[in-house]
C-alpha positions as CSV (number, residue, x, y, z in Angstrom):
1,M,107.8,102.9,72.4
2,L,107.4,101.8,75.7
3,S,103.7,101.9,77.3
4,G,101.4,100.3,79.9
5,K,103.4,97.6,82.1
6,E,106.7,98.0,80.6
7,L,106.3,101.8,81.1
8,I,105.7,101.1,84.4
9,L,108.9,98.6,84.4
10,A,111.1,101.1,83.0
11,T,110.5,103.1,85.7
12,R,111.7,100.6,88.7
13,P,115.3,100.9,88.7
14,Y,114.8,104.5,89.7
15,S,112.2,103.5,93.0
16,K,115.1,102.5,95.5
17,E,115.5,105.2,97.5
18,I,119.1,107.1,98.4
19,R,119.0,106.8,102.3
20,W,121.2,109.4,103.1
21,K,119.5,111.5,101.1
22,S,116.1,111.0,102.6
23,W,117.5,111.8,106.0
24,Y,119.6,114.6,104.8
25,H,116.4,116.4,102.9
26,T,114.0,115.8,106.5
27,I,116.3,116.8,108.8
28,V,117.3,119.8,106.8
29,V,113.7,120.4,105.7
30,S,112.8,119.8,109.7
31,V,115.3,122.4,111.4
32,L,114.3,124.8,108.4
33,L,110.8,125.0,109.4
34,I,111.7,125.7,113.3
35,A,114.0,128.1,112.4
36,L,111.2,130.2,110.2
37,L,108.8,129.9,112.8
38,Y,111.0,130.7,115.6
39,G,112.0,133.9,113.6
40,T,108.1,134.7,113.8
41,F,108.7,135.0,117.4
42,F,111.5,136.6,117.8
43,V,113.1,138.6,114.8
44,P,113.1,141.8,116.0
45,F,111.7,143.6,112.8
46,V,108.1,142.9,111.6
47,I,109.2,142.9,108.2
48,G,111.5,139.8,108.5
49,R,108.5,138.1,111.0
50,I,106.5,138.8,107.8
51,A,109.2,137.0,105.5
52,C,109.7,133.8,108.2
53,S,105.9,133.4,108.4
54,I,105.6,133.1,104.4
55,F,108.4,130.9,103.7
56,A,107.5,128.7,106.5
57,G,104.6,128.2,104.6
58,L,106.6,127.4,101.7
59,V,108.5,124.8,103.5
60,M,105.7,123.2,105.2
61,V,104.7,122.6,101.3
62,R,108.2,121.1,100.8
63,F,107.8,119.4,103.9
64,F,104.0,117.9,102.8
65,V,105.5,116.4,99.7
66,I,108.1,114.5,102.0
67,Y,105.8,112.9,104.7
68,H,103.5,112.5,101.5
69,D,106.4,110.3,100.2
70,H,107.2,108.4,103.1
71,Q,103.3,107.4,104.0
72,H,103.6,105.9,100.1
73,H,106.6,104.0,101.8
74,T,109.0,105.5,99.2
75,I,111.8,107.0,101.8
76,L,112.5,105.7,105.5
77,Y,110.1,103.0,105.3
78,K,110.1,101.2,108.9
79,S,112.5,104.0,109.8
80,I,111.2,104.5,113.7
81,P,112.5,108.4,113.9
82,A,111.3,109.0,110.8
83,N,108.0,107.4,111.7
84,I,107.9,109.3,114.9
85,I,109.1,112.7,112.7
86,F,106.3,112.5,110.1
87,T,103.4,110.9,112.3
88,I,104.1,114.6,114.5
89,F,104.3,116.5,111.1
90,G,100.8,115.0,109.7
91,Y,99.1,116.0,113.1
92,Y,101.2,119.3,113.1
93,M,99.4,119.9,109.1
94,L,95.5,118.5,110.4
95,A,96.5,115.5,107.6
96,P,97.2,112.8,110.2
97,T,98.3,109.4,108.9
98,S,95.3,107.3,108.4
99,I,93.0,109.5,106.5
100,W,95.8,111.1,104.7
101,K,96.8,107.4,103.5
102,R,93.5,105.7,103.1
103,S,92.3,108.7,101.1
104,H,95.4,109.4,98.9
105,D,96.0,105.7,98.3
106,Y,92.2,105.3,96.8
107,H,93.3,108.7,94.5
108,H,96.2,106.7,93.1
109,N,94.3,103.2,92.4
110,H,91.1,105.3,91.0
111,N,92.7,108.3,89.3
112,S,90.4,109.7,86.4
113,K,87.7,106.7,86.8
114,L,84.5,109.0,86.1
115,F,81.9,105.9,88.0
116,S,83.9,106.0,91.8
117,A,83.5,107.8,94.9
118,S,85.7,111.1,95.1
119,I,87.5,110.1,97.9
120,G,91.1,112.2,98.2
121,S,90.5,113.9,95.2
122,Y,88.0,116.7,93.4
123,P,84.3,115.5,92.2
124,I,84.2,115.5,88.8
125,M,80.4,115.5,87.1
126,N,79.6,114.7,83.6
127,R,78.0,117.2,81.3
128,N,74.7,115.3,81.6
129,K,74.6,114.5,85.3
130,F,75.6,118.1,86.0
131,L,72.3,119.0,83.8
132,K,70.4,117.0,85.4
133,S,71.1,117.5,89.0
134,S,69.4,119.9,91.2
135,K,70.4,123.3,91.9
136,Q,71.7,122.9,95.5
137,E,73.6,119.5,93.9
138,R,75.4,122.0,91.3
139,R,75.9,124.9,93.6
140,S,77.6,121.9,96.2
141,Y,79.5,120.5,93.3
142,L,81.0,124.1,92.1
143,A,81.7,125.1,95.8
144,I,84.1,122.5,96.2
145,R,85.8,122.8,92.9
146,H,85.7,127.2,93.5
147,P,88.4,129.1,93.8
148,L,88.0,130.5,97.2
149,T,87.5,126.7,98.7
150,I,90.6,126.1,97.4
151,L,92.3,129.6,98.6
152,F,91.0,129.1,102.3
153,G,92.4,125.2,102.2
154,Y,93.3,125.6,105.4
155,L,89.9,125.1,106.7
156,S,87.9,123.5,103.7
157,M,90.6,120.4,102.9
158,F,92.3,119.9,105.9
159,A,90.4,120.9,109.1
160,Y,87.0,120.3,107.6
161,G,87.3,118.0,104.6
162,M,90.5,115.7,106.3
163,C,89.7,116.2,110.3
164,V,86.3,116.7,110.6
165,Q,84.4,115.4,108.1
166,S,86.9,112.0,108.2
167,F,85.8,111.6,112.1
168,V,82.4,112.2,111.7
169,T,82.2,109.7,109.0
170,S,84.4,107.1,110.9
171,P,85.3,107.7,114.7
172,R,87.1,104.4,115.8
173,K,89.0,104.6,112.2
174,H,89.7,108.3,112.4
175,W,90.0,109.1,115.8
176,D,93.4,111.0,115.2
177,S,91.7,113.6,113.3
178,L,90.1,114.6,116.2
179,V,93.4,114.8,117.9
180,A,95.0,116.7,115.2
181,L,91.9,119.2,115.6
182,L,91.8,119.5,119.2
183,I,96.2,120.0,119.2
184,H,95.5,122.7,116.6
185,F,93.0,125.1,117.7
186,S,94.3,124.9,121.7
187,A,97.7,125.4,120.8
188,S,96.7,127.9,118.1
189,A,94.1,129.6,121.2
190,F,97.2,129.4,123.5
191,L,99.6,131.7,121.3
192,F,96.6,134.2,120.9
193,I,95.7,134.5,123.7
194,H,99.6,134.8,125.3
195,F,101.5,136.2,122.5
196,G,98.5,138.3,120.9
197,W,96.9,138.6,117.6
198,L,100.1,139.5,115.6
199,T,102.3,136.4,116.8
200,W,99.4,134.3,116.2
201,L,99.1,135.4,112.7
202,L,102.5,135.3,111.7
203,S,103.2,131.7,113.1
204,V,99.7,129.8,112.5
205,F,97.5,131.9,110.1
206,I,99.8,132.9,107.5
207,P,101.9,130.1,107.2
208,F,98.8,127.7,107.0
209,M,96.9,129.5,104.9
210,V,100.3,129.7,102.3
211,A,100.8,126.0,102.6
212,E,97.8,124.4,102.8
213,S,96.2,127.1,99.5
214,L,99.2,126.1,97.6
215,G,98.9,122.6,98.4
216,A,94.7,122.6,97.6
217,Y,95.3,124.2,94.2
218,L,98.5,121.8,93.6
219,F,96.4,119.0,94.1
220,Y,93.4,120.2,91.8
221,A,95.5,121.7,88.7
222,Q,97.5,118.2,88.6
223,H,94.1,116.5,87.8
224,N,91.8,119.6,86.2
225,F,93.8,120.7,83.4
226,P,93.1,121.5,80.2
227,G,93.4,118.6,77.9
228,V,93.1,116.1,81.2
229,T,91.0,113.3,80.0
230,F,88.7,110.8,82.3
231,K,87.5,107.0,81.5
232,S,84.9,105.2,82.6
233,N,86.0,102.3,84.8
234,T,86.2,99.5,82.1
235,D,88.3,101.5,80.1
236,W,90.6,102.7,82.6
237,T,94.2,101.6,83.2
238,Y,96.5,102.7,86.0
239,A,99.4,103.8,83.4
240,G,96.7,105.7,81.3
241,A,95.6,107.2,84.2
242,A,98.8,108.8,84.7
243,L,99.6,110.2,81.4
244,D,96.5,111.1,80.5
245,S,95.0,112.6,83.7
246,S,98.1,113.5,85.9
247,S,100.4,116.7,84.6
248,Y,103.5,117.7,84.5
249,M,103.5,121.1,86.1
250,V,106.6,122.8,84.5
251,M,108.6,125.2,87.1
252,N,111.3,127.3,87.8
253,P,113.6,126.0,90.2
254,F,112.3,127.8,93.0
255,W,109.1,126.3,92.6
256,R,110.7,123.0,92.2
257,W,112.4,123.0,95.3
258,V,109.3,124.2,97.1
259,T,106.9,121.8,96.1
260,A,109.9,118.9,96.1
261,N,108.9,117.7,92.4
262,I,105.4,117.3,93.0
263,G,104.9,119.0,89.9
264,F,106.7,115.2,87.9
265,H,102.8,114.1,89.0
266,H,102.6,112.0,85.7
267,I,105.7,110.0,86.8
268,H,104.3,109.9,90.6
269,H,101.3,108.4,89.5
270,I,103.0,106.3,87.0
271,N,105.3,104.6,89.9
272,S,104.6,106.0,93.4
273,R,107.5,104.4,94.9
274,I,110.0,106.8,93.0
275,P,111.8,108.9,95.8
276,F,110.7,112.9,94.9
277,Y,114.2,113.5,94.5
278,R,115.1,110.9,91.5
279,L,112.2,112.3,89.6
280,P,114.4,114.6,87.8
281,E,116.2,111.6,86.8
282,V,113.1,109.7,85.4
283,L,112.1,112.6,83.0
284,E,115.6,112.8,81.9
285,N,116.0,109.1,81.3
286,I,112.4,107.8,80.2
287,P,111.8,109.8,76.6
288,E,108.0,108.4,76.5
289,L,107.6,110.6,79.7
290,Q,108.4,113.6,78.2
291,K,105.3,113.1,75.9
292,C,103.6,114.4,78.4
293,K,100.5,116.9,79.1
294,T,101.7,120.0,81.0
295,T,100.7,122.9,83.0
296,S,102.1,125.5,85.4
297,L,101.6,128.0,87.8
298,N,101.6,131.1,85.2
299,P,98.1,133.3,85.8
300,S,97.1,132.3,82.3
301,D,97.4,128.4,83.4
302,I,95.9,129.0,86.7
303,I,92.7,130.7,85.2
304,S,92.5,127.8,82.2
305,C,92.6,125.5,85.0
306,F,89.9,126.8,87.3
307,R,87.4,127.4,84.1
308,L,87.2,123.7,83.9
309,K,84.1,122.5,85.7
310,V,82.6,119.7,84.2
311,W,83.1,116.5,81.9
312,D,81.9,116.2,78.5
313,P,81.9,112.6,77.2
314,D,81.2,114.1,73.6
315,Q,83.9,116.2,73.0
316,N,85.9,114.2,75.1
317,K,87.5,117.3,77.6
318,M,86.7,119.2,80.6
319,I,84.3,122.4,79.8
320,G,83.2,125.4,81.5
321,L,79.9,126.6,82.3
322,N,79.8,129.2,79.4
323,E,80.2,126.0,77.1
324,L,77.1,124.3,78.9
325,K,73.3,124.9,77.3
326,G,70.7,124.3,79.6
327,V,72.1,126.1,82.6
328,S,69.5,128.3,84.6
C-alpha cells in the first residue's frame, strides 16, 4: 500500500500536461462563455436569455477551475497568450492573479492545520476556543461559514474577500484587486444605465451569483464534510491533509464537466500539478486514492456539510452547534 511520499511520487507521471488538450479546453470554454453572454443580450426570447444566463454562470465555474490550474502552473505555463487570457479572466471573476495565487498557494501548504491563519480557506475554531470566545467573535466566525454568506459568494467571498479586503490589507501587492473592482462595477453600471435592468440582471448578476455561490460552496464542502479531520501543526503531513481533510465529491458527468473535475479534490491536493482532465485517470489507476472520504451535491449531503461548525478534538470530528454545551 502506497502512502505519504511514495503516494505523491506515484502521481507524478500524470502531472505532465497534454498541451493540445489544455489549449482545446481553454479555447472551447472561452468561446462558449462569450457566446452565452452574447445570448443574454440578443436572444429574442426571454426564456432563452434566462437559459443563456444560467448556463453562462455554470461555464464560468468550469473556466475558473481551468484558470485555477493555470495559476498552479499546471497547464499552459509560460505561454504568453494563455497568460493574457487568464489574467483577463481573473479580473473578470473578481479573483485577480496576485491575491488568488497567494491565498490559494497558502491554502495548499496549510490545508487542515488547526493553528494557522485562515488565508484562502474557511476558518476553523476548536470547541474550547469557541466556548471561550465572546458573543461577537462567535457571531463573526459563524457568519463566515453561514449558508447565506456562501450563497452570496459573489459579494462576500469575491467582491469583498478577494478584492476589497486584499487591497485594504496590502495596496501595493494587490493593486490589481482595486482595478478588478473598478472595472467590474463600472461595466455593471454602464450595462444597467444603457441596456436596462433586465439585461444587467441576465448578463451580470445571475451569472456571477450562480458561478460564485457554487464556487464558494465547492471550496467549503471540499474541506468541511462529515469525516474530515484536522491536525495540530506538529502532526500535520501534506499527504495526510490531502487524504483525510480533502473530499472526493461524487458527481454525475454533467457536474463533472461544469466543475472541471475539481471534485477529485483529494487527488488535486496530493499533487496540484495534475491537469484537471487527467484527475479521473489517476483515480482509476491508483487504488490507494480510491479509498477516500466522499461527499456529493445531494441535498442531504449539503445539509450535513452546513451543519458542521467547530472542531471537537476529544471526538476527533467536526460537530454542530446542537452538540455544544455551554453556548448561550
